LODO-347006 format. One record per residue (C-alpha): chain; residue in one letter; z, y negated, x. Coordinates in steps of 0.001 Angstrom, whole numbers, plus 524288, in hexadecimal, padded with zeros to 5 digits. Layout:
N
R  kette  rest      w      v      u
R      A     a      Z      Y      X
...
# end
This chain:
445
R  kette  rest      w      v      u
R      A     m  D8C83  AC0A5  40EEA
R      A     t  D89D2  ACB40  404E7
R      A     r  D7B44  ACD61  40367
R      A     g  D7729  AC8D3  3F5FE
R      A     e  D80F0  ABD9E  3F5C9
R      A     g  D79AC  AB1C3  3FA92
R      A     d  D71C8  AB8E9  404E9
R      A     p  D6536  AB0FB  40584
R      A     t  D5DB9  ABC07  40BEC
R      A     i  D5CC9  AC301  3FED2
R      A     e  D4F15  AC36E  3F90B
R      A     p  D48D7  AB8C5  4015C
R      A     h  D3B7E  ABCA3  3FBF8
R      A     r  D3E7B  AB56C  3EF63
R      A     r  D3C10  AA848  3F5D6
R      A     p  D3207  AA3D7  3FFCB
R      A     p  D36FC  AA437  40DD5
R      A     t  D3AFC  A9735  41389
R      A     a  D3B34  A9310  421CA
R      A     a  D49C0  A962D  4219B
R      A     d  D46B7  AA3F0  41CA3
R      A     q  D3C8E  AA5A9  42752
R      A     l  D4689  AA154  4316C
R      A     a  D5075  AAB62  42C90
R      A     r  D4634  AB62C  42CA4
R      A     e  D4155  AB28F  43A21
R      A     i  D4EFA  AB277  43FFB
R      A     k  D5193  ABFE6  43A55
R      A     r  D444A  AC520  43EB9
R      A     l  D45A3  AC047  44C9D
R      A     r  D5393  AC52E  44DAC
R      A     q  D4FCB  AD2B9  448FE
R      A     e  D43F7  AD307  451F9
R      A     s  D4D32  ACFEF  45D2E
R      A     d  D55B6  ADB5D  458CD
R      A     l  D61A8  AD2A2  45792
R      A     s  D6C65  AD392  44D74
R      A     q  D7165  AC741  4470A
R      A     r  D7E20  AC8C8  44E7A
R      A     v  D775F  AC9DF  45BA9
R      A     l  D6EAE  ABE24  458E4
R      A     a  D7A95  AB65A  454B7
R      A     s  D8152  AB9BD  46172
R      A     m  D7553  AB576  46923
R      A     i  D74E4  AA7F6  462ED
R      A     g  D8376  AA571  461BF
R      A     y  D849A  AA5A6  452E9
R      A     s  D8B9A  AAED6  44986
R      A     r  D841B  ABA02  4432F
R      A     q  D85EB  AB37F  435E2
R      A     y  D7DE0  AA7D8  43A44
R      A     v  D72C8  AB093  43EE4
R      A     t  D735F  AB820  43221
R      A     m  D71C7  AABA6  42A3E
R      A     t  D65CC  AA76F  431FD
R      A     e  D5EED  AB38A  42CBD
R      A     w  D621D  AB0DF  41E62
R      A     e  D5646  AAC33  416C5
R      A     g  D585B  AA1BC  40C95
R      A     s  D64E5  A9DED  4135D
R      A     n  D6A13  A9252  41AEF
R      A     l  D61AD  A8D5A  42617
R      A     p  D676B  A90FF  4336A
R      A     s  D6B2A  A85FA  43C96
R      A     p  D6147  A81AD  446E8
R      A     e  D6ABD  A8612  4518C
R      A     i  D6BBF  A943B  44D36
R      A     v  D5D14  A953B  44ABB
R      A     a  D5A40  A8FE0  45851
R      A     a  D63C8  A999E  45E33
R      A     i  D5D8C  AA4FC  456D8
R      A     d  D4FF1  AA032  45A56
R      A     n  D53B2  AA071  468A3
R      A     a  D5A9C  AADA3  46803
R      A     l  D4F29  AB42C  460FE
R      A     e  D4501  AAD54  46990
R      A     a  D3E19  AA78A  45DCA
R      A     n  D387B  A9C53  465F3
R      A     g  D3C24  A91EB  45C01
R      A     a  D3684  A98CE  45012
R      A     l  D43B9  A99BF  44949
R      A     v  D46F8  A8BA9  44C8D
R      A     a  D3A09  A8755  44695
R      A     l  D3C6E  A8F55  43A39
R      A     r  D49DD  A896C  438F8
R      A     a  D4461  A7BAB  43A3E
R      A     q  D3A63  A7E93  42F80
R      A     a  D44F6  A8440  426BE
R      A     d  D4D5E  A7831  428D6
R      A     a  D4205  A6F33  42563
R      A     d  D3F85  A76FB  418FF
R      A     r  D4DE1  A765B  4156A
R      A     q  D4EAC  A67B0  41761
R      A     a  D4298  A65B3  40EE3
R      A     k  D4889  A6E29  4043C
R      A     r  D554B  A669D  404B0
R      A     r  D4E4C  A5995  403B0
R      A     t  D4704  A5E83  3F7BD
R      A     a  D5383  A63C0  3F1A1
R      A     a  D5AF0  A5728  3F446
R      A     t  D5030  A4F0D  3EE19
R      A     s  D5004  A57D5  3E224
R      A     f  D5EC0  A56F4  3E0B6
R      A     a  D5F12  A483C  3E223
R      A     t  D543A  A453D  3D879
R      A     t  D5525  A4F39  3CD94
R      A     d  D5BF1  A4C01  3C0DA
R      A     e  D5A16  A599D  3BB77
R      A     p  D66B9  A6102  3B8F5
R      A     g  D65EF  A6F1F  3BD02
R      A     k  D5C50  A6C63  3C7F4
R      A     s  D5C77  A77B3  3D184
R      A     l  D65E4  A7511  3DC96
R      A     t  D61F2  A7704  3EAB1
R      A     a  D6C44  A799B  3F500
R      A     n  D6B3B  A7659  40355
R      A     v  D6CA8  A8459  40785
R      A     f  D7429  A85BD  41419
R      A     n  D7B80  A920B  41039
R      A     p  D7706  AA046  41073
R      A     f  D79AD  AA186  401E8
R      A     n  D704B  AA158  3F684
R      A     l  D7557  A9524  3EFC8
R      A     e  D69C0  A9199  3E739
R      A     s  D6DFB  A99C0  3DB8B
R      A     v  D7C1F  A9539  3DB6B
R      A     p  D7BF6  A8864  3D3AA
R      A     s  D778E  A8DFC  3C68E
R      A     r  D84A6  A94C2  3C4CB
R      A     y  D8BD6  A87FA  3C694
R      A     a  D81B2  A7DDD  3C2AB
R      A     p  D788D  A8374  3B84D
R      A     e  D6B5E  A7D54  3B56D
R      A     s  D714B  A773B  3A942
R      A     g  D7BA8  A7087  3B18B
R      A     c  D7F31  A6238  3B35F
R      A     a  D747C  A5959  3ADFF
R      A     r  D7AC5  A4C40  3B103
R      A     a  D7C3D  A43BB  3BCDA
R      A     v  D87D7  A473B  3C56B
R      A     a  D9161  A3C29  3C861
R      A     w  D9B1F  A3A75  3D35E
R      A     s  DA5D4  A3C8B  3C956
R      A     d  DA095  A4A5B  3C75C
R      A     v  DA1D2  A4D12  3D5DC
R      A     e  DAFDD  A4826  3D5B3
R      A     q  DB2EB  A50FD  3CA30
R      A     v  DADF0  A5CBA  3D1D1
R      A     k  DB656  A58CB  3DD76
R      A     e  DC258  A5745  3D4E6
R      A     a  DC017  A649E  3CEB6
R      A     t  DBF18  A6A51  3DC5C
R      A     r  DCBC9  A63DA  3E09F
R      A     r  DD2DC  A6960  3D4CC
R      A     a  DCD89  A770E  3D720
R      A     a  DD0D6  A76CB  3E59B
R      A     t  DDE8C  A71D0  3E2DC
R      A     a  DE0F5  A7C88  3D8DE
R      A     e  DDC42  A86CE  3E26A
R      A     n  DE4CC  A817F  3ED62
R      A     l  DF0CF  A80DF  3E4AE
R      A     h  DEF60  A8D44  3DCB1
R      A     g  DE4AD  A95C2  3E2A2
R      A     g  DD76C  A9994  3DD61
R      A     g  DDCC3  AA00B  3D121
R      A     s  DE043  A92EF  3CB2E
R      A     a  DD462  A8B74  3D020
R      A     n  DC96D  A953F  3CE55
R      A     t  DC60F  A93B4  3BFEA
R      A     a  DC770  A84F9  3BFB5
R      A     a  DBF6D  A8341  3CC1E
R      A     s  DB44E  A8BAA  3C6FC
R      A     q  DB44E  A8488  3BA00
R      A     q  DB395  A776A  3C0DA
R      A     l  DA8AB  A7C52  3C994
R      A     y  DA033  A80C9  3BE37
R      A     a  DA2F1  A73EB  3B747
R      A     f  D9EC1  A6B59  3C2B6
R      A     a  D9440  A739E  3C968
R      A     p  D8955  A6F6F  3BFED
R      A     l  D8A7D  A61BC  3C5AA
R      A     v  D81E9  A6651  3D0EA
R      A     r  D767F  A668B  3C761
R      A     g  D790B  A58B4  3C2AC
R      A     r  D71C5  A4C95  3C71D
R      A     t  D782E  A483E  3D3A9
R      A     a  D762F  A3C10  3DBD8
R      A     p  D7251  A3F9A  3E9D3
R      A     e  D7E89  A3952  3EF84
R      A     m  D8729  A418A  3E686
R      A     r  D808D  A4EA0  3E818
R      A     r  D87E6  A5373  3F41E
R      A     a  D9526  A4F63  3EEB2
R      A     l  D9267  A567B  3E1E6
R      A     f  D8E0F  A6325  3E81B
R      A     e  D9954  A6310  3F1C0
R      A     a  DA30F  A60AB  3E6CA
R      A     v  D9DB8  A6BB3  3DE5E
R      A     g  D9CA0  A749D  3EA39
R      A     n  DAAA7  A71D7  3EE0E
R      A     l  DAF3B  A74F5  3E03F
R      A     s  DA78A  A81B2  3E0CA
R      A     a  DADD1  A8538  3EDD2
R      A     v  DBB75  A82AA  3E85C
R      A     a  DB852  A8AFD  3DC72
R      A     a  DB343  A959D  3E582
R      A     f  DBFC9  A95F4  3ED69
R      A     a  DC834  A961D  3E128
R      A     a  DC092  AA1F7  3DC64
R      A     f  DC1AA  AA854  3E9B5
R      A     d  DD06B  AA655  3E9AF
R      A     i  DD1BD  AAF3F  3DDD3
R      A     a  DC7E5  AB912  3E355
R      A     d  DBCC1  AB56D  3DA1A
R      A     f  DB307  AB716  3E522
R      A     a  DA6B0  AB717  3DCD0
R      A     t  DA9C3  AA9BD  3D713
R      A     a  DAE0C  AA4A8  3E44C
R      A     d  DA116  AA8AD  3EA45
R      A     q  D9935  AA24F  3DF57
R      A     h  DA0A1  A9584  3E045
R      A     s  D9F88  A959C  3EF1B
R      A     r  D90E5  A9740  3EE96
R      A     f  D8FBD  A8BDE  3E524
R      A     a  D9810  A83B8  3EE58
R      A     l  D8EAB  A8752  3F94C
R      A     w  D8338  A8378  3F0C7
R      A     c  D8983  A763B  3EE42
R      A     a  D8C00  A7478  3FCD3
R      A     d  D7DBD  A775C  3FF91
R      A     a  D7924  A6E14  3F4F6
R      A     a  D81D9  A635E  3FA6D
R      A     g  D7EAA  A664B  408A0
R      A     s  D8D60  A6744  40AE0
R      A     w  D9045  A6EE1  41732
R      A     d  D9EFD  A6D63  415A4
R      A     l  D9F17  A72E5  407C5
R      A     r  D961B  A7DD5  40C1C
R      A     a  D9F54  A8147  41757
R      A     s  DAB70  A80B4  40ECC
R      A     t  DA542  A8970  4046E
R      A     l  DA0A7  A9356  40E67
R      A     a  DAE63  A935B  41407
R      A     d  DB3F4  A96DF  406BB
R      A     m  DA9DA  AA1A6  4055C
R      A     a  DADDB  AA696  412C4
R      A     r  DBC14  AA70E  40E6D
R      A     m  DB7F5  AAF12  402A7
R      A     a  DB030  AB874  40B25
R      A     a  DBBB2  ABA32  41467
R      A     y  DC4D3  ABCB5  408F9
R      A     t  DBC06  AC7C8  40467
R      A     s  DBC55  ACD70  41247
R      A     d  DAE78  AC965  415F9
R      A     v  DB2A2  AC231  42246
R      A     d  DA534  AC338  42891
R      A     k  D9F42  ABC1A  41CF5
R      A     a  DAA2C  AB21A  41D7E
R      A     l  DA753  AAF61  42BC4
R      A     s  D98D0  AAE13  428E6
R      A     l  D9B79  AA456  41DFE
R      A     i  DA43C  A9C11  426B4
R      A     e  D9A26  A9BE0  4318C
R      A     l  D901A  A97E5  4276C
R      A     a  D9923  A8CF7  42300
R      A     q  D9A1D  A8846  43114
R      A     v  D8B6C  A8612  4321E
R      A     r  D891F  A77A7  43515
R      A     s  D979C  A7550  43712
R      A     d  D93DD  A67DE  43C30
R      A     r  D9200  A6427  42DE2
R      A     l  D9FE5  A682E  42A59
R      A     s  DACA5  A60B1  42AA6
R      A     s  DB6A6  A6448  434FF
R      A     a  DBFDE  A69D8  42AC6
R      A     t  DB505  A727E  42569
R      A     r  DB1FA  A7785  432F8
R      A     a  DC065  A7A21  43549
R      A     m  DC14C  A81B5  42889
R      A     l  DB53D  A89D7  42BB8
R      A     s  DBA1A  A8D12  43962
R      A     a  DC76B  A9101  433F7
R      A     l  DC0CE  A9A50  42A7D
R      A     r  DB7CD  A9FA3  434FA
R      A     a  DC3E2  AA243  43D3B
R      A     q  DC9E9  AA9CC  431E9
R      A     f  DBE0C  AB285  43096
R      A     l  DBCBF  AB4AF  43F31
R      A     a  DCB11  AB88D  43FC4
R      A     a  DC94E  AC1D7  43440
R      A     l  DBE43  AC869  43BC9
R      A     g  DC70D  ACA30  447A1
R      A     r  DC039  ABFC0  44FB8
R      A     t  DCD17  AB968  4536E
R      A     d  DC8B2  AB1E1  45F7E
R      A     e  DBDB6  AAB8A  457BF
R      A     a  DC736  AA894  44CC6
R      A     l  DD041  AA170  45624
R      A     s  DC4E4  A9962  45B43
R      A     e  DC08E  A961E  44D77
R      A     v  DCE3F  A9199  449C4
R      A     a  DCE26  A8882  4557C
R      A     r  DC0F4  A8346  45125
R      A     s  DC641  A8138  4436C
R      A     d  DD1B8  A79A1  44907
R      A     d  DC861  A70D6  45084
R      A     y  DC05C  A6E13  44461
R      A     f  DCC74  A6B2A  43C58
R      A     a  DD17A  A61D6  446BA
R      A     d  DC4E2  A5A08  44500
R      A     s  DC5F9  A593C  43634
R      A     v  DC95F  A4C5B  42FAE
R      A     p  DD0FA  A4CFE  422C7
R      A     g  DC9A6  A4697  417A9
R      A     e  DBC32  A486F  41D91
R      A     d  DB9E4  A562B  41867
R      A     p  DB29D  A59B7  40BDF
R      A     p  DBB6F  A5BDB  3FFF9
R      A     w  DBAA4  A6AA6  4007F
R      A     m  DC0E4  A6A51  40E04
R      A     c  DCCBC  A6231  40A22
R      A     y  DD513  A6E96  409FE
R      A     y  DD29E  A713D  41866
R      A     d  DDDFF  A69B2  41E04
R      A     e  DE6C9  A6D32  42983
R      A     a  DEE76  A7705  42183
R      A     e  DE218  A7E04  41D1E
R      A     h  DDCC3  A7E06  42AF3
R      A     l  DE94A  A83DB  43062
R      A     g  DE9B1  A8E17  425A8
R      A     s  DDB6B  A91C7  4273A
R      A     t  DDBC2  A92DF  4360D
R      A     g  DE8F4  A99A2  43551
R      A     k  DE310  AA3CF  42C5B
R      A     a  DD825  AA5D0  43646
R      A     l  DE232  AA865  440E2
R      A     i  DE9F4  AB2B0  43965
R      A     p  DE128  ABE30  43D77
R      A     v  DE1AB  AB922  44B71
R      A     a  DF087  AB874  44B03
R      A     l  DF13C  AC63A  4456C
R      A     a  DE7B5  ACBAC  44F73
R      A     r  DEF7C  AC5C2  45AA6
R      A     n  DFCE7  AC759  45474
R      A     q  DFF7D  AB8DB  45659
R      A     m  E0488  AB1F2  44A46
R      A     e  E0441  AA4D6  45129
R      A     l  DF56D  AA4DE  450FF
R      A     a  DF531  AA2A2  44247
R      A     a  E02D3  AA070  43CC1
R      A     p  E04F1  A9255  44166
R      A     r  DF860  A8D9F  43AFC
R      A     i  DFB43  A944B  42E25
R      A     g  E092E  A8F31  42E66
R      A     q  E044F  A8154  43057
R      A     a  DFAA9  A8333  42541
R      A     i  E059F  A875D  41C26
R      A     r  E0DA5  A7B61  41FA0
R      A     r  E0209  A726A  41D18
R      A     q  DFCEF  A78DA  410AD
R      A     g  E03C6  A70C6  4065B
R      A     q  E055E  A7165  3F7B0
R      A     s  DF6F6  A6EB2  3F54F
R      A     y  DF2B6  A7B75  3FBB4
R      A     p  DFC2C  A8646  3F781
R      A     r  DF13F  A9044  3F7BE
R      A     s  DEE15  A8DAD  4060B
R      A     r  DFC88  A8D75  40988
R      A     t  DFEAF  A9A99  402F9
R      A     f  DF366  AA08B  40A84
R      A     s  DF904  A9B62  41747
R      A     l  E06BB  AA02D  41420
R      A     t  E01BB  AADAC  410B3
R      A     r  DF98B  AAEC8  41D0B
R      A     l  E049A  AAA5F  425C4
R      A     a  E0DCC  AB3E3  41EF7
R      A     t  E044E  ABF1D  42134
R      A     l  E0251  ABB9F  42F80
R      A     t  E1104  ABA80  43186
R      A     m  E1355  AC766  42A92
R      A     r  E099B  ACE46  43367
R      A     i  E0CF4  AC931  440F5
R      A     g  E18CA  AC06B  43F1B
R      A     d  E2611  AC0EA  43891
R      A     p  E24F3  AC896  42BC6
R      A     k  E309B  AC150  425FC
R      A     e  E29EF  AB445  42866
R      A     g  E1D71  AB9F3  422D5
R      A     a  E24D0  ABDEC  41692
R      A     k  E2A80  AB044  4151A
R      A     l  E1D0F  AAA0B  4160A
R      A     g  E176F  AB44C  40CEF
R      A     m  E2178  AB16F  4026D
R      A     q  E1DDF  AA307  40303
R      A     a  E0F92  AA68F  40186
R      A     a  E122B  AAFCE  3F62C
R      A     s  E1A2E  AA56E  3EF3F
R      A     q  E0F63  A9B38  3F08E
R      A     a  E04E1  AA4EE  3ECA3
R      A     k  E0ADE  AA658  3DF11
R      A     t  E0569  A9901  3DB7B
R      A     l  DF79B  A9C66  3DFED
R      A     h  DEC9D  AA420  3D9A3
R      A     s  DE558  AA8E5  3E5A1
R      A     r  DDFE8  AB643  3E8A6
R      A     g  DDEF2  AB25D  3F6F7
R      A     i  DED85  AAFA8  3F7F3
R      A     c  DF0AC  ABC2C  3F0C5
R      A     d  DE8AA  AC3B9  3FAC1
R      A     e  DEF36  ABCAE  4062F
R      A     l  DFC90  AC043  400C1
R      A     q  DF875  ACE72  3FFDC
R      A     v  DF4E5  ACDFD  40E4A
R      A     l  E02A5  AC8EF  410D3
R      A     s  E0837  AD3B7  40843
R      A     r  E014B  ADE2B  41040
R      A     a  E05E1  AD7FA  41CF3
R      A     s  E13FB  AD891  4184D
R      A     i  E1411  AE731  41587
R      A     k  E17DA  AEB42  42351
R      A     h  E23E3  AE271  422C2
R      A     l  E2965  AE686  41582
R      A     a  E3629  AEAC2  41BE3
R      A     i  E392E  ADC47  41D92
R      A     p  E3F4E  AD755  410CA
R      A     e  E3834  ACA3A  41124
R      A     v  E2B23  AD0E8  412D9
R      A     h  E2E1C  ADAAD  4081C
R      A     g  E312F  ACF55  3FF0A
R      A     l  E2432  AC8EF  40259
R      A     y  E1CE3  AD5A6  40014
R      A     s  E230A  AD6FE  3F29D
R      A     a  E1FB2  AC8E4  3EF42
R      A     l  E119E  ACAC5  3F35D
R      A     t  E107C  AD74A  3EB8E
R      A     n  E151F  ACFFD  3DF70
R      A     y  E0BE7  AC4C1  3E28F
R      A     s  E0012  ACDC8  3E2D7
R      A     e  E037E  AD229  3D519
R      A     t  E04BA  AC459  3CF91
R      A     p  DF9E4  AC292  3C540
R      A     e  DF7C2  AB40D  3C7C2
R      A     v  DF282  AB62C  3D57E
R      A     s  DEA3A  AC21A  3D28A
R      A     e  DDED4  ABA67  3CCE1
# end
């Protein structure tokens, strides 16, 4: 995480310290007094360094009882950290009860919103951009929630069929139109559904912006989606949004941040659906593989397979409807590509990606084009270049109907991989086609 972007340790003196702040300070103080780095302490207690780092962030999410107990024991705090954590949890529960009561009883539009903060991001200032104080002054009906869901379905369908270039503007417009509903008067039994619906729309708008490389807008929409997840107490939406943010971080070559975000999304995985856990493990495998940790990546793919085997179609939240067998095969296959390249064994990844291509139907041409391009690149590098060229031409042909910066970049990776085989006529033809594709105005948004 870049300091200054959601780092809650900035300027803590502007608010009175809470029990959670005292816990973070005490963990850091005791660790430093013990002359231990965060990495060494993490190794001692069996957690990743990212988890230890987050326990020392003031104004952030409250660490789990398990990690605090482990740190307490490792730093010989004699229960002091455990007691601080218990006090912080009691304070948090009291604050949530007060916030829930305020939300359920107020009729005032524009009332300040309070999120259930279980993310290390500063979410409190986000809503004003999307839901100004002069926002929705009426009671919200179930029909409003259904309208938000329908707008989300349309935006997601457009993005799947045509890429982010076609969906981005419409999705953002719909988001700004519906976001003020979160300031309307909402019946308690409707509140979670409303916030999840608006948060899901914001996440779709974020990914559409990301797909055309509008990273600033994608980050803003993602943070609003996180805020909505917090306000709804929706662990699945939180995990899905963090996963999208991790994909964005990986795309911009910050794989360490991507891995941290995925591990953050996996906190309290017992609250998540099996499909969500499978998706998170597949992404974690991708990032581990990108960092050269191939053995761990293989183990994580196996874990993802186990989670997916436990999933039940129709029981997942709406934002996970895309994660079917084809998506799972494509995502885990992508994770195995660096492993296959490192070991010069195409069979480690190619069969999964091939199955994904066969299962990715007309409703998901964007996903199918990604899979085709990745399989073509893998085949070009360690397989039959002629077969790689054949697959690449299919991918290039399908890509002409899509407005996606991500696909354009994937095709350029394939183009570079083909250079050493230009003496082969089929490969030379592919290289020429890809060169022309990169100069096509409609995909350079």
